[in-house]
N, C-alpha and C positions, 0 to 999 in steps of 0.2 A: 480540192482532194486528189490525190495518187498514193496510193496500196501497192506496192512489190516486195517481194518475198527470190531468199535465197537462201541453198543448202548449205550444210557444216556440217561437218561430217570431226567430233573432237575426238581427239587421240591420248588410251586410256597411258599411267604412271607405271599402269603393271597389270595384270588379271588378274580382272576385280569377277569373283568366285558368286554366282549367285544360282535359286533354288533352280535357275530356270537356264545354269549352263554359262563358263566363262564367257565375260568382254574384254575386248581390246577396242573395237573402238565402239561410237556412239552419232550416230547420223541424225538430227536436228537440221532445224529449218526456222530464219528471222524477219521476222514480216516490219517490214518499216512502211511506217503512213504520212506522209509528208504532205505539207501544209503550201494553202499557196504563196507562203512568205518564206516557204522553203524550212519552217522547222521540221522534224525531224520526230517520231514517238518509235520506238523499238517495241518488239515480244515474241519471245520466243518459241516453238511449236514444239515440243515434248515431249516423243511417240515413246513409247515401251515396247522391245519390243513382244511379241506374244504375254503381255499383259491390258496394253491401251486398247479400249478399245474399237477402237482406229488405225489399227493393225490393221493395214487393208492394202488390198492392190492394188486397190484405185486411189490410193490418199493424196494424190498429187492431182489426181485431172479434180478431184472434188475437194483438194485447196485450194486453187482454180476458182474454180465455180464459187467456192464460201467466199473469196476476193471480191470477185468481179461483184455478186449482189450489196457486200461492204460498201463500196466502192460508189452502187448507185443507189446507196438505201432503201435497197432492199431482200434484206437478212427472211429466210427458208429457218424458224428455226427447227423445223423438225428435222431441217439435213443439219444442223448447227448443236441441236445437241448429237449428236451418232459421229460428231466431231468434237471433243469437251479441247484435246489438243489447241486448237483452232480458234476459238470459245480464249480461251487461256490467257494467245497469244496476240488476239486483238484486244484484250478486256487494258493486257499489259500497255498496248503500245499509244492505246487512243488515250488510256491516263496519263500516258509520260508524255504523249503533241500538249496534252489537257494544261500540264504541267511545265510545260517553257520548251519542253526533250533533253531536258539533264541526266533526262536514268531515275529523275523524280521521279514515280509512281505509288507512294503517298509523304507526305511531308509529318515528321512525326522527329521525335529525340533522335532515333535511331540515324537515319537522314542525314540529322544538321550533325550526327559522333557524336551526341555527347550520351546518350545509350546505349548499351550491348545487352546484346541476347542471349542467354546463355544454351550451349547447344552440347548435346548425345556426344561422343568418339563413337565410331562407327567401322568395325570391326570384321572387315569381311568374311566369307567361306577360303579356305584355304586347309591347309595342312596342320596340323600343329603347332611348330615349329614357328613358319607360319603365324599366326591367329596370333601366338602366344608374343609377341615379335613384335604387332600392331599395336596388344596392348599396353609393349612395355613403354612403348614410346608415344603411346595415344598420355600415358601418364607421365612420363616425364616430359608432358606437355603442359601440362596442369588441367588434365582434365576431369574431373570427377564425376561422372556421369556415363556411361558407357553403355552403346549398343552389341550385342553380336548375333549373328548372322550365326543359325545354326540351322541342322538339315542336312547339309551338306556332305558331311564325315559319318565315322562310326559318335555311332551314338553317346555309347562311353568314355570317349577317347573329348564330348567333350565338355561331358559329364567333369572332365579331366580340372578342362581349360578353366569352369566356371569354381570349381573346389581352389586352384591357384589363385582367383583370384579373391578368390572369399577367404585366404590364407594372408596371405596381401593387406584385404582392405574391408575392411567391416563395414553393416548395412548402411552405418554413418558415415561414414565416411569413401566412402564409393557407390551410388544409385547404378546397378543390373536393369538392364533390358535384355531380351535376346525376341529376338525376329525369325518365328521359321518358316514365309512367308507357304504355309500349307503343307508345309511338308510331313508332318506327321498326318497317320491313317484314321478313322473313325475310331477305331477299333484298339489302336494301340493310346492315342491321346492321352486320352486319362491318366495313367499307370507315367509316363512319359512323364508330364504337366506334375505328380506329385515327386518322382524325382529330383526335376525341376523347384520344389518350392523346399529343397536340402538349401536352397541359396540366398536366401532373403530376396527374393526378384521383384522390380519394379512392374512388370509384366509383361505377358509374351506378347510377339502380333502373331496376330492371325495363324495358331495351328493346327487347323487344317483348310481344305480345300476350302471357296467359300460357296454358297448357292443348296450345301448340306443344313440346311435352319433347325428340322430337329433333334441332330447332333451339334452344333456351336449354340444353339438355343438349352442346352445338356450342360454344354459346359461349361459355358458362361454364370448358368448358376451353379457348379460342386469345384471346377478348375478350384484348388488351392494356389496359384498361381493368375495374377489377375488377370483376362483378357482383352485386350484391343484391335478393336474387326481396322480394317487395312482392307488388304483386297476385294473385304468383301462389300466394300459402296461404290467401286469403281462399277459405272455401267447403269445406274440407278438415280435419271433425272428427273424426277419427277415429284412434285415433294407431298404426294399421299403416300408415294410405293416406300421413300427413305423414313418416313411415320410408322408405319407400319413395320417393316426392317427393323429396328431401332426400339417398335414395342416387345417387335416376337421377342428378339433374342436378349434385350436387356443387357449390354455387354458394359462391362465399369471407364470401359473407353473407347477411345473415336481416335481416325489417326486424317487426320485433309495433308488431302495431296490437291495442288488446285489443279493443276496441267491435267490430270487424271482426269477428276471430276467438273470438268467444265467450269472453271476460272475460280474468282474469288465472291461472285452474288451465290450463283451454284454450292459453291463449298459453304459461305455465311449461311447458308439453306437447312445444312448436316450443322452447326454452332449450335443454329435458335433451338430443332426438336433435339440435340439431346439433354438442351439445357432445364429445357424445357421435364423430361426425363429426372433429372443428373447424373448423367451423362458427362464421364470429361473426355478433352481432348487435347491434342497437342496439332505439332502442323511441321508433316515434313514433306524436302523436296527429295525431289526427282530422277537425279543422274542429268539434271539439267547443267547445263554452265553458265555463265555469271550474271547474263540477260534471266533467264531467268528463277535463279537461285536474288535474288538484287530485287525483284520482285516480290516473292513470296515473304523473304526477307521483309519488305518497307511489310506490306501487308497483315502480316506476323506481330509485327511492334508497334501496330493501330489500335489490337484486338487487347482488347484485356485478356491476356493467354497468362498460365501459372506453371510454373516446371522448366526445366529442360526440353529443348525445340533440336525435332532431326534436318537443320541445314547447315551441313556441313560439305558438300557432294560442292562445293566451288573448288576446292585445293587436289581433283584428282586426273583433272590431265593436263600435259605438255601444251599445249595451242591454244585455253581458255582465255578470252578476249579478257585484257587485263582490267584492271577495276577496280574503286576505293576499298572492295572484302574484303576486311581481313578477318583471319580467324587465329584468338590469343586466349591461352587460358584456359578455357574451352569457353571464350565469350565466339560469336560474331558483332564482327565492328564494320564499320563505313567510318572510312580513313580521309576528310572529306582534301589532305592534302593531296590523297596521287587519284589523277583525274585520270577517265573509261580514257578507252581507246575507240574510235570513231571504227565505224563498221560497213 
């Protein structure tokens, strides 16, 4: 078995606004595992700048160490826990190889092209006009669930945008989610959540910054808008610590991003613990290209998931890897007529 890696820079189709700034490019790596017969498995290493715990200056050095260990079957679990994006990529590449090296990570009805995954349409941060134009486009393309990133522009303007949506679409016709990415202060969060509750929102992701446990627990209990934990989960690898976090905060929802949480097995620990506490969950990609998105979508398809997933990032880039993944009328589909392009 031979393991190699290749850096790859994705170029955004537009300036993607987040609470951590505007993105125009995204630097990832591809990992390739090749067996003696020449079959290859591919995985995508996805590090989010300023968010992933493995966003480190020594990342490339540690990546080479981990891959060498993996090739020699001498994995240092303590080290690997510090690099969840690498664990995710290795897990993907290994499963791909085991299934014949044809980008089938989890064989399901989705990968056969007979089952489709409902997804939310993502509305990126920007000025009011840009956000409204995105909403109009998503509605035209058949989405009945929108997720709007908030916290970048004036809060009153964001309320106006939500009012615009609700004036056109009732709660029955359009599911609305918002994602604050920790933009609210603990002091003003509840007041803002009360204003947001006027728009019959499905949920709000991460209203305040993570690790403010007392304040977050209070918000989870008292917020009129159901809270979904996102960034709060990042960096917690220990099973007991995961259990303690959920028991302490008692959120209605958690959001699973495998590249940030350490792959599928680590994410399934969160699911197991959440279900024991009657906490609901959904899966979201995190700016992966099509290799990573494909793996997450196939994993999602074999889970007993409910509702809309956050799996639409494949359309963000001008130079994405051509793949069978297609977004159509608010669903992610795997079109077997389309073939993967070799890397």
